[in-house]
N, CA, C and O atoms as a Tinker XYZ file with bonds, in Angstrom:
   472  protein
     1  N     14.184000    0.178000  -10.651000    73     2
     2  CA    13.078000   -1.477000  -10.969000    64     1     3
     3  C     13.167000   -2.285000  -11.675000    63     2     4     5
     4  O     13.090000   -3.496000  -11.468000    81     3
     5  N     13.366000   -1.657000  -12.741000    73     3     6
     6  CA    13.805000   -2.415000  -14.114000    64     5     7
     7  C     15.133000   -3.443000  -13.858000    63     6     8     9
     8  O     15.331000   -4.591000  -14.255000    81     7
     9  N     15.912000   -2.580000  -13.068000    73     7    10
    10  CA    17.106000   -2.949000  -13.297000    64     9    11
    11  C     16.881000   -4.518000  -12.246000    63    10    12    13
    12  O     17.859000   -5.209000  -11.959000    81    11
    13  N     16.169000   -4.697000  -12.013000    73    11    14
    14  CA    15.796000   -5.985000  -10.972000    64    13    15
    15  C     14.755000   -6.720000  -11.915000    63    14    16    17
    16  O     14.291000   -7.669000  -11.283000    81    15
    17  N     14.240000   -6.647000  -13.121000    73    15    18
    18  CA    14.036000   -7.327000  -13.365000    64    17    19
    19  C     12.138000   -7.233000  -13.040000    63    18    20    21
    20  O     11.254000   -8.080000  -13.166000    81    19
    21  N     12.121000   -5.969000  -12.644000    73    19    22
    22  CA    11.082000   -5.922000  -11.942000    64    21    23
    23  C     10.322000   -5.182000  -12.594000    63    22    24    25
    24  O     10.797000   -4.060000  -12.770000    81    23
    25  N      8.675000   -5.463000  -13.314000    73    23    26
    26  CA     8.058000   -3.927000  -13.846000    64    25    27
    27  C      7.005000   -3.628000  -12.742000    63    26    28    29
    28  O      6.867000   -4.350000  -11.755000    81    27
    29  N      6.175000   -2.359000  -13.013000    73    27    30
    30  CA     5.658000   -1.454000  -12.406000    64    29    31
    31  C      4.469000   -2.890000  -11.960000    63    30    32    33
    32  O      4.273000   -3.112000  -10.765000    81    31
    33  N      3.712000   -3.824000  -13.120000    73    31    34
    34  CA     3.024000   -4.272000  -12.519000    64    33    35
    35  C      3.428000   -5.646000  -11.795000    63    34    36    37
    36  O      2.411000   -6.326000  -11.660000    81    35
    37  N      4.512000   -6.257000  -11.309000    73    35    38
    38  CA     4.960000   -7.205000  -11.114000    64    37    39
    39  C      5.263000   -6.748000   -9.468000    63    38    40    41
    40  O      5.074000   -7.427000   -8.458000    81    39
    41  N      5.811000   -5.321000   -9.585000    73    39    42
    42  CA     5.469000   -4.828000   -8.152000    64    41    43
    43  C      4.356000   -4.981000   -6.923000    63    42    44    45
    44  O      4.563000   -5.335000   -5.763000    81    43
    45  N      3.160000   -4.611000   -7.536000    73    43    46
    46  CA     1.999000   -4.962000   -7.141000    64    45    47
    47  C      1.907000   -5.873000   -6.577000    63    46    48    49
    48  O      1.526000   -5.922000   -5.408000    81    47
    49  N      2.294000   -7.006000   -7.396000    73    47    50
    50  CA     1.924000   -8.731000   -7.358000    64    49    51
    51  C      3.220000   -8.992000   -5.939000    63    50    52    53
    52  O      2.905000   -9.663000   -4.956000    81    51
    53  N      4.654000   -8.339000   -6.072000    73    51    54
    54  CA     5.388000   -8.660000   -4.675000    64    53    55
    55  C      4.709000   -8.429000   -3.295000    63    54    56    57
    56  O      4.494000   -9.248000   -2.401000    81    55
    57  N      4.261000   -6.309000   -3.393000    73    55    58
    58  CA     3.495000   -6.247000   -2.699000    64    57    59
    59  C      2.698000   -6.847000   -1.723000    63    58    60    61
    60  O      2.924000   -6.859000   -0.513000    81    59
    61  N      1.615000   -7.417000   -2.401000    73    59    62
    62  CA     1.074000   -8.366000   -1.775000    64    61    63
    63  C      1.728000   -9.460000   -1.303000    63    62    64    65
    64  O      1.588000   -9.824000   -0.135000    81    63
    65  N      2.284000   -9.911000   -1.924000    73    63    66
    66  CA     3.377000  -11.853000   -1.784000    64    65    67
    67  C      3.872000  -11.357000   -0.131000    63    66    68    69
    68  O      3.540000  -11.962000    0.889000    81    67
    69  N      4.622000  -10.279000   -0.170000    73    67    70
    70  CA     5.509000  -10.214000    0.782000    64    69    71
    71  C      4.884000   -9.923000    2.362000    63    70    72    73
    72  O      5.428000   -9.909000    3.467000    81    71
    73  N      3.586000   -9.717000    1.945000    73    71    74
    74  CA     2.374000   -9.966000    3.081000    64    73    75
    75  C      1.624000  -11.059000    3.252000    63    74    76    77
    76  O      1.522000  -11.486000    4.402000    81    75
    77  N      0.918000  -11.773000    2.138000    73    75    78
    78  CA     0.798000  -12.856000    2.122000    64    77    79
    79  C      1.212000  -14.075000    1.243000    63    78    80    81
    80  O      0.542000  -14.068000    0.211000    81    79
    81  N      1.709000  -14.669000    1.274000    73    79    82
    82  CA     2.274000  -15.796000    0.583000    64    81    83
    83  C      1.392000  -17.026000    0.683000    63    82    84    85
    84  O      1.236000  -17.429000    1.836000    81    83
    85  N      0.623000  -17.885000   -0.523000    73    83    86
    86  CA     0.622000  -19.143000   -0.850000    64    85    87
    87  C     -1.211000  -18.549000   -1.227000    63    86    88    89
    88  O     -2.148000  -19.219000   -0.792000    81    87
    89  N     -1.502000  -17.067000   -2.181000    73    87    90
    90  CA    -2.382000  -16.911000   -2.274000    64    89    91
    91  C     -2.536000  -18.047000   -3.515000    63    90    92    93
    92  O     -1.545000  -18.665000   -3.905000    81    91
    93  N     -4.015000  -18.281000   -4.157000    73    91    94
    94  CA    -4.471000  -18.596000   -4.929000    64    93    95
    95  C     -4.427000  -17.491000   -6.371000    63    94    96    97
    96  O     -4.697000  -16.290000   -6.353000    81    95
    97  N     -3.939000  -18.441000   -7.749000    73    95    98
    98  CA    -4.092000  -16.932000   -8.755000    64    97    99
    99  C     -5.529000  -16.038000   -8.279000    63    98   100   101
   100  O     -5.583000  -14.861000   -7.922000    81    99
   101  N     -6.569000  -16.965000   -8.401000    73    99   102
   102  CA    -7.463000  -15.436000   -7.464000    64   101   103
   103  C     -7.772000  -14.676000   -7.005000    63   102   104   105
   104  O     -8.515000  -13.704000   -7.148000    81   103
   105  N     -6.750000  -15.403000   -5.916000    73   103   106
   106  CA    -7.315000  -14.495000   -4.628000    64   105   107
   107  C     -5.924000  -13.227000   -4.673000    63   106   108   109
   108  O     -5.823000  -12.381000   -3.784000    81   107
   109  N     -5.130000  -13.295000   -5.636000    73   107   110
   110  CA    -3.936000  -12.732000   -6.027000    64   109   111
   111  C     -4.749000  -11.528000   -6.835000    63   110   112   113
   112  O     -4.844000  -10.322000   -6.609000    81   111
   113  N     -5.254000  -12.322000   -7.802000    73   111   114
   114  CA    -6.074000  -11.238000   -8.949000    64   113   115
   115  C     -7.021000  -10.264000   -8.014000    63   114   116   117
   116  O     -7.028000   -9.040000   -8.144000    81   115
   117  N     -7.779000  -10.945000   -7.104000    73   115   118
   118  CA    -8.677000  -10.310000   -6.724000    64   117   119
   119  C     -7.883000   -8.834000   -5.639000    63   118   120   121
   120  O     -8.255000   -7.707000   -5.966000    81   119
   121  N     -7.147000   -8.912000   -4.779000    73   119   122
   122  CA    -6.202000   -8.391000   -4.125000    64   121   123
   123  C     -5.485000   -7.545000   -4.543000    63   122   124   125
   124  O     -5.056000   -6.630000   -3.840000    81   123
   125  N     -5.135000   -7.749000   -6.182000    73   123   126
   126  CA    -4.716000   -6.751000   -6.872000    64   125   127
   127  C     -5.508000   -5.996000   -8.012000    63   126   128   129
   128  O     -4.977000   -5.502000   -9.007000    81   127
   129  N     -7.319000   -5.975000   -7.619000    73   127   130
   130  CA    -7.438000   -5.272000   -8.438000    64   129   131
   131  C     -7.604000   -5.647000   -9.759000    63   130   132   133
   132  O     -8.072000   -4.725000  -10.426000    81   131
   133  N     -7.368000   -6.779000  -10.457000    73   131   134
   134  CA    -6.856000   -6.896000  -12.001000    64   133   135
   135  C     -7.806000   -7.902000  -12.262000    63   134   136   137
   136  O     -8.684000   -8.179000  -11.445000    81   135
   137  N     -7.665000   -8.580000  -13.567000    73   135   138
   138  CA    -8.558000   -9.526000  -14.157000    64   137   139
   139  C     -7.630000  -10.901000  -14.080000    63   138   140   141
   140  O     -6.411000  -10.790000  -14.211000    81   139
   141  N     -8.169000  -12.046000  -13.889000    73   139   142
   142  CA    -6.714000  -13.907000  -13.947000    64   141   143
   143  C     -6.305000  -13.300000  -14.964000    63   142   144   145
   144  O     -5.269000  -12.700000  -14.678000    81   143
   145  N     -6.584000  -13.163000  -15.949000    73   143   146
   146  CA    -5.743000  -13.507000  -17.333000    64   145   147
   147  C     -4.645000  -12.593000  -17.349000    63   146   148   149
   148  O     -3.723000  -12.939000  -18.087000    81   147
   149  N     -4.436000  -11.072000  -16.474000    73   147   150
   150  CA    -3.806000  -10.021000  -16.599000    64   149   151
   151  C     -2.536000  -10.914000  -15.742000    63   150   152   153
   152  O     -1.334000  -11.058000  -15.963000    81   151
   153  N     -3.451000  -11.408000  -14.682000    73   151   154
   154  CA    -2.566000  -11.817000  -13.416000    64   153   155
   155  C     -1.185000  -13.153000  -13.441000    63   154   156   157
   156  O     -0.108000  -13.320000  -12.868000    81   155
   157  N     -2.037000  -13.897000  -14.488000    73   155   158
   158  CA    -1.352000  -15.542000  -15.124000    64   157   159
   159  C     -0.367000  -14.597000  -16.172000    63   158   160   161
   160  O      0.767000  -14.681000  -15.700000    81   159
   161  N     -0.338000  -13.776000  -17.336000    73   159   162
   162  CA     0.621000  -13.294000  -17.863000    64   161   163
   163  C      1.682000  -12.806000  -16.735000    63   162   164   165
   164  O      2.797000  -13.323000  -16.670000    81   163
   165  N      1.470000  -12.282000  -16.284000    73   163   166
   166  CA     2.339000  -11.250000  -14.932000    64   165   167
   167  C      3.689000  -12.883000  -13.934000    63   166   168   169
   168  O      4.868000  -13.127000  -13.680000    81   167
   169  N      2.718000  -13.273000  -13.835000    73   167   170
   170  CA     3.150000  -14.258000  -12.830000    64   169   171
   171  C      4.198000  -15.615000  -13.395000    63   170   172   173
   172  O      5.149000  -16.200000  -12.876000    81   171
   173  N      3.554000  -15.740000  -14.577000    73   171   174
   174  CA     4.380000  -16.471000  -15.760000    64   173   175
   175  C      5.817000  -16.233000  -15.705000    63   174   176   177
   176  O      6.703000  -17.059000  -15.484000    81   175
   177  N      5.966000  -14.428000  -16.042000    73   175   178
   178  CA     6.463000  -13.692000  -16.189000    64   177   179
   179  C      7.706000  -13.388000  -14.815000    63   178   180   181
   180  O      8.908000  -13.124000  -14.851000    81   179
   181  N      6.859000  -13.554000  -13.832000    73   179   182
   182  CA     7.860000  -13.541000  -12.601000    64   181   183
   183  C      8.478000  -14.632000  -12.041000    63   182   184   185
   184  O      9.478000  -14.514000  -11.332000    81   183
   185  N      7.725000  -16.180000  -12.423000    73   183   186
   186  CA     8.378000  -17.224000  -12.479000    64   185   187
   187  C      9.283000  -17.353000  -13.216000    63   186   188   189
   188  O     10.223000  -18.012000  -12.771000    81   187
   189  N      9.407000  -16.814000  -14.598000    73   187   190
   190  CA    10.614000  -16.916000  -15.357000    64   189   191
   191  C     12.037000  -16.744000  -14.640000    63   190   192   193
   192  O     13.028000  -17.471000  -14.573000    81   191
   193  N     11.634000  -15.117000  -13.986000    73   191   194
   194  CA    12.601000  -13.962000  -13.895000    64   193   195
   195  C     13.260000  -14.945000  -12.654000    63   194   196   197
   196  O     14.480000  -15.032000  -12.515000    81   195
   197  N     12.043000  -15.861000  -11.543000    73   195   198
   198  CA    13.120000  -16.313000  -10.707000    64   197   199
   199  C     12.499000  -15.659000   -9.591000    63   198   200   201
   200  O     13.293000  -15.528000   -8.661000    81   199
   201  N     11.134000  -15.115000   -9.318000    73   199   202
   202  CA    10.464000  -14.791000   -7.938000    64   201   203
   203  C      9.276000  -15.107000   -7.293000    63   202   204   205
   204  O      8.900000  -14.875000   -6.144000    81   203
   205  N      8.717000  -15.710000   -8.282000    73   203   206
   206  CA     7.517000  -16.729000   -7.382000    64   205   207
   207  C      7.342000  -18.360000   -8.210000    63   206   208   209
   208  O      7.585000  -18.671000   -9.377000    81   207
   209  N      7.007000  -18.891000   -7.464000    73   207   210
   210  CA     6.990000  -20.293000   -7.580000    64   209   211
   211  C      5.493000  -20.940000   -7.716000    63   210   212   213
   212  O      4.641000  -20.552000   -6.916000    81   211
   213  N      5.210000  -21.736000   -8.524000    73   211   214
   214  CA     3.758000  -22.098000   -8.179000    64   213   215
   215  C      3.554000  -23.201000   -7.327000    63   214   216   217
   216  O      4.548000  -23.925000   -7.264000    81   215
   217  N      2.520000  -23.593000   -6.601000    73   215   218
   218  CA     2.230000  -25.420000   -6.045000    64   217   219
   219  C      1.144000  -25.632000   -5.828000    63   218   220   221
   220  O      0.186000  -24.889000   -5.613000    81   219
   221  N      1.290000  -27.038000   -5.893000    73   219   222
   222  CA    -0.169000  -27.696000   -5.205000    64   221   223
   223  C     -0.285000  -28.350000   -4.145000    63   222   224   225
   224  O      0.213000  -29.332000   -3.594000    81   223
   225  N     -1.098000  -27.545000   -3.973000    73   223   226
   226  CA    -1.136000  -28.189000   -2.478000    64   225   227
   227  C     -1.923000  -29.614000   -2.049000    63   226   228   229
   228  O     -2.889000  -29.886000   -2.762000    81   227
   229  N     -1.635000  -30.488000   -1.034000    73   227   230
   230  CA    -2.371000  -31.658000   -1.028000    64   229   231
   231  C     -2.977000  -32.212000   -1.990000    63   230   232   233
   232  O     -4.007000  -32.845000   -1.756000    81   231
   233  N     -2.357000  -32.072000   -3.597000    73   231   234
   234  CA    -2.678000  -32.726000   -4.608000    64   233   235
   235  C     -4.041000  -32.090000   -5.416000    63   234   236   237
   236  O     -4.594000  -32.679000   -6.345000    81   235
   237  N     -4.445000  -30.852000   -4.907000    73   235   238
   238  CA    -5.468000  -30.031000   -5.435000    64   237   239
   239  C     -4.946000  -29.244000   -6.317000    63   238   240   241
   240  O     -4.350000  -28.172000   -6.215000    81   239
   241  N     -5.499000  -30.483000   -7.987000    73   239   242
   242  CA    -4.683000  -29.353000   -9.477000    64   241   243
   243  C     -5.498000  -28.114000   -9.567000    63   242   244   245
   244  O     -5.161000  -27.039000  -10.065000    81   243
   245  N     -6.629000  -28.437000   -9.002000    73   243   246
   246  CA    -7.468000  -27.017000   -9.475000    64   245   247
   247  C     -6.825000  -25.928000   -9.075000    63   246   248   249
   248  O     -6.393000  -25.257000  -10.012000    81   247
   249  N     -6.544000  -25.391000   -7.695000    73   247   250
   250  CA    -6.350000  -24.211000   -6.768000    64   249   251
   251  C     -4.336000  -24.250000   -6.682000    63   250   252   253
   252  O     -3.766000  -25.154000   -6.071000    81   251
   253  N     -3.786000  -23.452000   -7.190000    73   251   254
   254  CA    -2.224000  -23.342000   -7.648000    64   253   255
   255  C     -2.163000  -22.719000   -6.454000    63   254   256   257
   256  O     -3.224000  -22.514000   -5.866000    81   255
   257  N     -0.853000  -22.278000   -5.835000    73   255   258
   258  CA    -0.953000  -20.892000   -4.665000    64   257   259
   259  C      0.416000  -20.973000   -5.193000    63   258   260   261
   260  O      1.134000  -21.881000   -5.612000    81   259
   261  N      0.542000  -19.514000   -5.002000    73   259   262
   262  CA     1.643000  -18.567000   -5.515000    64   261   263
   263  C      2.905000  -18.406000   -4.423000    63   262   264   265
   264  O      2.506000  -17.680000   -3.513000    81   263
   265  N      3.781000  -18.675000   -4.280000    73   263   266
   266  CA     5.123000  -18.331000   -3.080000    64   265   267
   267  C      5.544000  -18.100000   -4.036000    63   266   268   269
   268  O      5.402000  -18.421000   -5.216000    81   267
   269  N      6.742000  -16.801000   -2.804000    73   267   270
   270  CA     7.655000  -16.005000   -3.198000    64   269   271
   271  C      8.968000  -17.307000   -3.622000    63   270   272   273
   272  O      8.731000  -18.508000   -3.497000    81   271
   273  N      9.968000  -16.901000   -3.993000    73   271   274
   274  CA    10.942000  -17.729000   -4.034000    64   273   275
   275  C     12.492000  -16.809000   -2.929000    63   274   276   277
   276  O     12.050000  -15.661000   -2.878000    81   275
   277  N     13.107000  -16.795000   -2.582000    73   275   278
   278  CA    14.246000  -16.379000   -1.630000    64   277   279
   279  C     14.610000  -15.218000   -2.568000    63   278   280   281
   280  O     14.872000  -14.092000   -2.146000    81   279
   281  N     14.611000  -15.516000   -3.701000    73   279   282
   282  CA    15.216000  -14.146000   -4.317000    64   281   283
   283  C     14.042000  -12.443000   -4.920000    63   282   284   285
   284  O     14.228000  -11.252000   -5.169000    81   283
   285  N     12.754000  -13.562000   -4.877000    73   283   286
   286  CA    11.007000  -12.765000   -4.904000    64   285   287
   287  C     11.366000  -11.952000   -2.865000    63   286   288   289
   288  O     11.480000  -10.773000   -2.531000    81   287
   289  N     11.408000  -12.796000   -2.298000    73   287   290
   290  CA    11.297000  -12.225000   -0.733000    64   289   291
   291  C     12.719000  -11.634000   -1.191000    63   290   292   293
   292  O     12.556000  -10.978000   -2.219000    81   291
   293  N     14.106000  -11.647000   -0.757000    73   291   294
   294  CA    15.114000  -10.735000   -0.881000    64   293   295
   295  C     14.788000   -9.558000   -1.345000    63   294   296   297
   296  O     15.112000   -8.633000   -0.600000    81   295
   297  N     13.879000   -9.059000   -3.020000    73   295   298
   298  CA    14.336000   -8.052000   -3.144000    64   297   299
   299  C     13.455000   -6.558000   -2.240000    63   298   300   301
   300  O     13.636000   -5.346000   -2.358000    81   299
   301  N     12.266000   -7.552000   -1.156000    73   299   302
   302  CA    11.736000   -6.218000   -0.030000    64   301   303
   303  C     12.754000   -5.167000    0.206000    63   302   304   305
   304  O     12.487000   -3.966000    0.249000    81   303
   305  N     14.428000   -5.893000    0.421000    73   303   306
   306  CA    14.927000   -5.142000    1.247000    64   305   307
   307  C     15.622000   -4.006000   -0.148000    63   306   308   309
   308  O     16.114000   -2.885000   -0.015000    81   307
   309  N     15.451000   -4.694000   -1.228000    73   307   310
   310  CA    15.775000   -3.521000   -2.329000    64   309   311
   311  C     14.915000   -2.764000   -2.771000    63   310   312   313
   312  O     15.156000   -1.558000   -2.725000    81   311
   313  N     14.116000   -3.057000   -3.128000    73   311   314
   314  CA    12.790000   -2.380000   -3.692000    64   313   315
   315  C     12.546000   -1.551000   -2.322000    63   314   316   317
   316  O     13.415000   -0.791000   -1.895000    81   315
   317  N     11.593000   -1.701000   -1.812000    73   315   318
   318  CA    10.855000   -0.994000   -0.797000    64   317   319
   319  C     11.484000    0.705000   -0.254000    63   318   320   321
   320  O     10.914000    1.764000    0.006000    81   319
   321  N     13.071000    0.211000   -0.266000    73   319   322
   322  CA    13.768000    2.099000   -0.077000    64   321   323
   323  C     13.385000    2.379000   -1.313000    63   322   324   325
   324  O     12.574000    3.290000   -1.143000    81   323
   325  N     13.461000    2.153000   -2.547000    73   323   326
   326  CA    13.371000    3.134000   -3.891000    64   325   327
   327  C     12.390000    3.353000   -4.299000    63   326   328   329
   328  O     12.193000    4.291000   -5.071000    81   327
   329  N     11.242000    2.327000   -3.785000    73   327   330
   330  CA     9.382000    2.972000   -3.934000    64   329   331
   331  C      9.679000    4.092000   -3.132000    63   330   332   333
   332  O      9.864000    5.190000   -3.657000    81   331
   333  N      9.755000    3.895000   -1.672000    73   331   334
   334  CA     9.911000    5.414000   -0.828000    64   333   335
   335  C     10.611000    6.272000   -1.553000    63   334   336   337
   336  O     10.229000    7.437000   -1.656000    81   335
   337  N     11.475000    5.930000   -2.020000    73   335   338
   338  CA    11.908000    7.397000   -2.475000    64   337   339
   339  C     11.481000    8.093000   -3.683000    63   338   340   341
   340  O     11.444000    9.322000   -3.755000    81   339
   341  N     11.057000    7.050000   -4.937000    73   339   342
   342  CA    10.034000    7.963000   -5.521000    64   341   343
   343  C      8.681000    8.567000   -4.902000    63   342   344   345
   344  O      8.186000    9.677000   -5.100000    81   343
   345  N      8.316000    7.711000   -4.247000    73   343   346
   346  CA     6.974000    9.052000   -3.604000    64   345   347
   347  C      7.381000    9.562000   -2.904000    63   346   348   349
   348  O      6.449000    9.840000   -2.149000    81   347
   349  N      8.471000   10.066000   -2.432000    73   347   350
   350  CA     9.260000   10.747000   -1.683000    64   349   351
   351  C      8.847000   12.358000   -3.005000    63   350   352   353
   352  O      8.076000   13.293000   -2.786000    81   351
   353  N      9.826000   12.075000   -4.450000    73   351   354
   354  CA     9.799000   12.844000   -5.236000    64   353   355
   355  C      8.099000   13.263000   -5.730000    63   354   356   357
   356  O      7.570000   14.367000   -5.861000    81   355
   357  N      7.609000   11.999000   -5.905000    73   355   358
   358  CA     6.235000   12.614000   -6.183000    64   357   359
   359  C      5.245000   13.560000   -5.785000    63   358   360   361
   360  O      4.462000   14.146000   -6.532000    81   359
   361  N      5.394000   13.712000   -3.916000    73   359   362
   362  CA     4.921000   14.492000   -3.385000    64   361   363
   363  C      5.925000   15.594000   -2.596000    63   362   364   365
   364  O      6.030000   15.998000   -1.438000    81   363
   365  N      6.595000   15.847000   -3.860000    73   363   366
   366  CA     7.726000   17.148000   -2.889000    64   365   367
   367  C      6.878000   18.088000   -3.447000    63   366   368   369
   368  O      6.323000   18.053000   -4.546000    81   367
   369  N      6.826000   19.089000   -2.423000    73   367   370
   370  CA     6.121000   20.313000   -2.572000    64   369   371
   371  C      4.438000   20.403000   -2.049000    63   370   372   373
   372  O      3.675000   21.364000   -1.943000    81   371
   373  N      4.296000   19.166000   -1.826000    73   371   374
   374  CA     2.636000   18.959000   -1.624000    64   373   375
   375  C      2.392000   18.994000   -0.299000    63   374   376   377
   376  O      3.147000   18.594000    0.587000    81   375
   377  N      1.305000   19.487000   -0.177000    73   375   378
   378  CA     1.116000   20.026000    1.745000    64   377   379
   379  C      0.307000   18.234000    2.130000    63   378   380   381
   380  O     -0.410000   17.401000    1.575000    81   379
   381  N      1.015000   18.448000    3.402000    73   379   382
   382  CA     0.188000   16.966000    4.051000    64   381   383
   383  C     -1.615000   16.971000    4.374000    63   382   384   385
   384  O     -2.196000   15.983000    4.824000    81   383
   385  N     -2.140000   17.970000    4.120000    73   383   386
   386  CA    -3.657000   17.822000    4.076000    64   385   387
   387  C     -4.016000   17.544000    2.483000    63   386   388   389
   388  O     -4.817000   16.692000    2.100000    81   387
   389  N     -3.062000   18.669000    1.418000    73   387   390
   390  CA    -3.574000   17.820000    0.125000    64   389   391
   391  C     -3.754000   16.622000   -0.131000    63   390   392   393
   392  O     -4.683000   16.192000   -0.815000    81   391
   393  N     -2.811000   15.904000    0.436000    73   391   394
   394  CA    -2.135000   14.786000    0.302000    64   393   395
   395  C     -3.384000   13.732000    1.175000    63   394   396   397
   396  O     -3.823000   12.839000    0.450000    81   395
   397  N     -3.814000   13.756000    2.236000    73   395   398
   398  CA    -4.738000   13.329000    2.866000    64   397   399
   399  C     -6.481000   13.142000    2.250000    63   398   400   401
   400  O     -7.412000   12.337000    2.265000    81   399
   401  N     -6.168000   14.283000    1.821000    73   399   402
   402  CA    -7.772000   14.639000    0.564000    64   401   403
   403  C     -7.348000   13.710000   -0.136000    63   402   404   405
   404  O     -7.347000   12.622000    0.438000    81   403
   405  N     -6.956000   13.722000   -1.243000    73   403   406
   406  CA    -6.363000   13.007000   -2.393000    64   405   407
   407  C     -6.207000   11.628000   -1.901000    63   406   408   409
   408  O     -7.101000   10.825000   -2.166000    81   407
   409  N     -5.252000   11.277000   -1.263000    73   407   410
   410  CA    -5.898000    9.991000   -0.311000    64   409   411
   411  C     -7.169000    9.290000    0.102000    63   410   412   413
   412  O     -7.378000    8.078000    0.045000    81   411
   413  N     -7.899000   10.133000    0.480000    73   411   414
   414  CA    -9.174000    9.999000    1.143000    64   413   415
   415  C    -10.565000    9.636000   -0.442000    63   414   416   417
   416  O    -11.461000    8.816000   -0.637000    81   415
   417  N     -9.862000   11.020000   -1.335000    73   415   418
   418  CA   -10.864000   10.807000   -2.270000    64   417   419
   419  C    -10.555000    9.661000   -3.041000    63   418   420   421
   420  O    -11.555000    8.976000   -3.257000    81   419
   421  N     -9.345000    9.155000   -3.603000    73   419   422
   422  CA    -8.766000    8.515000   -4.639000    64   421   423
   423  C     -9.579000    6.733000   -3.758000    63   422   424   425
   424  O    -10.180000    5.923000   -4.464000    81   423
   425  N     -9.418000    6.555000   -2.518000    73   423   426
   426  CA    -9.895000    5.469000   -1.740000    64   425   427
   427  C    -11.579000    5.322000   -1.719000    63   426   428   429
   428  O    -12.041000    4.181000   -1.699000    81   427
   429  N    -12.441000    6.415000   -1.722000    73   427   430
   430  CA   -13.680000    6.630000   -1.661000    64   429   431
   431  C    -13.833000    6.300000   -3.193000    63   430   432   433
   432  O    -14.756000    5.524000   -3.438000    81   431
   433  N    -12.781000    6.938000   -4.737000    73   431   434
   434  CA   -13.545000    6.016000   -5.720000    64   433   435
   435  C    -13.130000    4.352000   -5.766000    63   434   436   437
   436  O    -13.738000    3.283000   -5.818000    81   435
   437  N    -12.077000    4.695000   -5.728000    73   435   438
   438  CA   -11.696000    3.075000   -5.329000    64   437   439
   439  C    -13.013000    2.189000   -4.677000    63   438   440   441
   440  O    -13.340000    1.131000   -5.214000    81   439
   441  N    -13.620000    2.623000   -3.675000    73   439   442
   442  CA   -14.439000    1.757000   -3.232000    64   441   443
   443  C    -15.602000    1.886000   -4.114000    63   442   444   445
   444  O    -16.027000    0.891000   -4.700000    81   443
   445  N    -16.030000    2.784000   -4.223000    73   443   446
   446  CA   -17.512000    3.162000   -5.462000    64   445   447
   447  C    -17.046000    2.159000   -6.415000    63   446   448   449
   448  O    -18.073000    1.537000   -6.687000    81   447
   449  N    -16.173000    1.696000   -7.016000    73   447   450
   450  CA   -15.788000    1.164000   -8.017000    64   449   451
   451  C    -15.736000   -0.741000   -7.771000    63   450   452   453
   452  O    -15.928000   -1.742000   -8.461000    81   451
   453  N    -15.507000   -0.544000   -6.921000    73   451   454
   454  CA   -15.369000   -1.738000   -6.049000    64   453   455
   455  C    -17.081000   -2.361000   -6.001000    63   454   456   457
   456  O    -17.408000   -3.506000   -6.312000    81   455
   457  N    -17.857000   -1.442000   -5.605000    73   455   458
   458  CA   -19.042000   -1.586000   -5.195000    64   457   459
   459  C    -19.547000   -1.765000   -6.160000    63   458   460   461
   460  O    -20.185000   -2.818000   -6.135000    81   459
   461  N    -19.620000   -1.067000   -7.386000    73   459   462
   462  CA   -20.331000   -1.041000   -8.485000    64   461   463
   463  C    -20.045000   -2.527000   -9.284000    63   462   464   465
   464  O    -20.924000   -3.082000   -9.945000    81   463
   465  N    -18.622000   -3.092000   -9.105000    73   463   466
   466  CA   -18.883000   -4.714000   -9.488000    64   465   467
   467  C    -19.179000   -5.784000   -8.771000    63   466   468   469
   468  O    -18.904000   -6.964000   -8.988000    81   467
   469  N    -19.846000   -5.218000   -7.772000    73   467   470
   470  CA   -19.949000   -6.211000   -7.319000    64   469   471
   471  C    -21.725000   -6.797000   -6.872000    63   470   472
   472  O    -21.900000   -7.903000   -6.361000    81   471
């Protein structure tokens, strides 16, 4: 991914934006589970790399919406297969049932932490 100027942190935002463009910085932060200053820094770098653009809608200066550029959209075709390859390497030799249990446990941990923050 580094050869495409995409850090691991940027990967999370790209995945979210490939599904839903036009989110505000706050919405993007919430979906990524990160603080807004962290998101701001990442978006600034992604904008400098030509992956995203920020837009004001209806003259609303308070909420800036984040959209992918063509370059950001086009990366999906390249990066998804790379991520799948990495995932395959990561779980090599692991039983499917072990992966299911691990996933279920991690999702429960995430859910517990999210509930504690509310």
